[in-house]
C-alpha positions, 0 to 999 in steps of 0.5 A: 738324766732330766737335768742333762736333757734340759741342759741340752735343750737350753744349749740348742735354744741358745745356739739357735738364737745365736745363729739367728743373730749371726744371720741377721747381721750377715744379712745386713752387712751383705746387703750393704756390701753389695750396694758399696758402689751405688752409695760411693757414687751418691757420696761422690756426687754430693762431694762434687756439688758442695752446698752450704747450710740451707742452700743444699738443694741438689744434695738434698734432692740426691738423697730424697731420690735414693730414698724414694726409689727405695720405698720411703715416703718422703716429706720435704721442706719441714720446719720452715727449711726448703732443704730438710726432709723426713723419710718414713718406712714402715708402721708400728713397732719401735720407731728408730730415727737416723740423722742425715747431714749434707752441708759443706763449708766455705772456702775449702775447695780441694781436689781428692789428691794428697797435696793442696789443690784448689778446684775453685778459688774460694769455693766450698768443700766438704771439710766435715765429710757431710757428703759421707754422713747423709749417704751412710745414713740413707744406706743404713735406713735402706738396708734396715728396711730390706731386713724388716721386709725380709723378716716380716718385722713390725717397726718404723724407720725415720730418716731426718734430713737436717740442713745447715749443721755448720752454724745454721742449727737445722736440727733445732728447728725440727726439735722445736716443731716436735718432729721427734716426739714419737721416736724411740731412739736416734742413731747418727755418726760422724766422719773422723780419723779413727773408729770410736763409739763412745758415749760423749758429751760436747759443748753447748753454744750460742752464736750471733751477730752484733751489728754497730751503726754510727755516722759516716764522715770524712776521716781527715776533714770532719772526723768530729762529725763521725761516730765509728761503727768500727770503734763500737766493734773494737770497744766490744772486742776489748771488753770481751777479751778482758772478760776471758780472765774471769770465765770458767776454764772450759769456756770458749769464745771466738769472734770475727769482724765480718764487716769493718768498713770500706775505706780508711778515709771514711768513718764506718757507719756499719760494722759487724762482728760475729761471736760464738760462746761455748761451754759444756754446761748450757747454763754457763753458756747462757750466762757468758752470752748475757755478759757478751751482750752487756759488753756490746751495749756498753760499747755502743753507749761509750762510742755513741753508736747503736747495736743490733743483736741477732742469735743465729744459732744456739745448741746444747751439748750432747746428752750421753747415753751409755746404754745405746753406746754399748750396743753401738760399740759392740756392732762397730767391733763386729764391722771393724775399721778401714783397711788400706790397699796399696794406693790408699796407703800411699795416699795416707802417707802423703797426707800425713807428710802434709801435716808438717809434724813428726808426731802423727798417730799410727796409720793402724788407727784406721783399722783399730777400734778405740776402747769404749768410755765416757768422753768429751768432745770440745766442739759443738753439734746441733745433734745435742738438741736431739739428744735432750728430747730422745735417747741418742747415740753416735759413732765416728769411723776413719774416713780421714787419715789418722791425725787429720783435723776436721775443716781442713783440705786434708779432710776434703781430699779423703771425703772424695775417694775410696778411703772416705767411702770405706769409712762411710760404709763401715759407719752404715753397717754399724748404724744398721746393725744397731737399729736392728738390735733396738728393734729386736730387743725393746728392753734395750730401748727401755733401758735407754729411756730410763737412763735418758730420764735420769741424766736429764734430771730436772732440766726442762729443754727450751731451745736457745734460738728462741722464736726466731725462723730458720736463718735461711740467707746466713751463708748466701753471701759465702756460697761458691760452688764447683 
């Protein structure tokens, strides 16, 4: 009899806890459903004003205004970056950080239609969905703040407005300045063509410019007096291309000549080449970069030119955290993916037709949740540096039509309309629920920290950018806005 009574009481207690959990989830989901129109307008406004890295003054201001109106205390211009911010709400308790991005890409101007339609020739566009990225994060933070207030919970929310993810590595400067030192866990997301919450790794990266200087001369009348800076660039490129045979199979090396001279009959006295090297192992990246630098110096010696080397970005790969990823995946499953209405379905079908391939993923990928697993993403993100100083987790939601690649006009088109906004709100709900779980279950944070320490091992984090200041002007020449 006593055992039966005890079992009943225990079952009642468990039911009560589960009911409370459901109520907490529903509170957050309903709060965000109510604000869908508000945040869709914010995302659209940023989409209509695409700004490149370190030049996102309007975009940053829009997000800061929304956070300030919602009761957050906001500090702007942190880590010597004018468009950065840190918004804080609450005090004490677990400290949960969120990462917000808002920079666009050059040359991707596009209307929100399922066919190529340039709005501004050579203009910028949100081809990586950062108009959705930053907006979803502030929506999460605001919803979590309302939940904290409604339940009298002690916790702290920090939203990090991080500029220039596309090449400028804004987060690295925040990490270097120790702004994450008191944060218990960091949550972020990224637009995608599917719904996925994996513990992921990605490639570390070093990016820089090699500026060759020579001696100009008349290319026909006095070529012997000239020393071609372009020859220096081409000799360097030739050596690096030969080097490709002798690097690890997982390596990536990209370059583009950004300045090759002005006229064919003038020996160029200035030429510039931009390089990126990537690998999942940051040690391998450092070694490859050293070899690229040697090629540059050898090319300068052989062509009797001089070379100046500037590292503009250096980022680590992601340090995965399975503990946090499992929590995120559970919440993504609760929230669900993106369901298309008839108009959106027509849009999606036309976008897939524009791929020019018969092999496209099913549109059901937009609503399905991908299985959880440990995965590797071959691109790079400055979230990696954050993940090496604090346990970090991320997800992707189907803001793009299945099969869409990032940095394409098809991505820009979806980012400015309802399909993108639906995916954005799914991400926002998932992040807010994950923040709620961590606040209510400090043991999860402790497990995540233990896993973080184990994965970090003996590695001592050191920024790859060295002591340089943020490259605030690196996109200025490319900047074109709508």
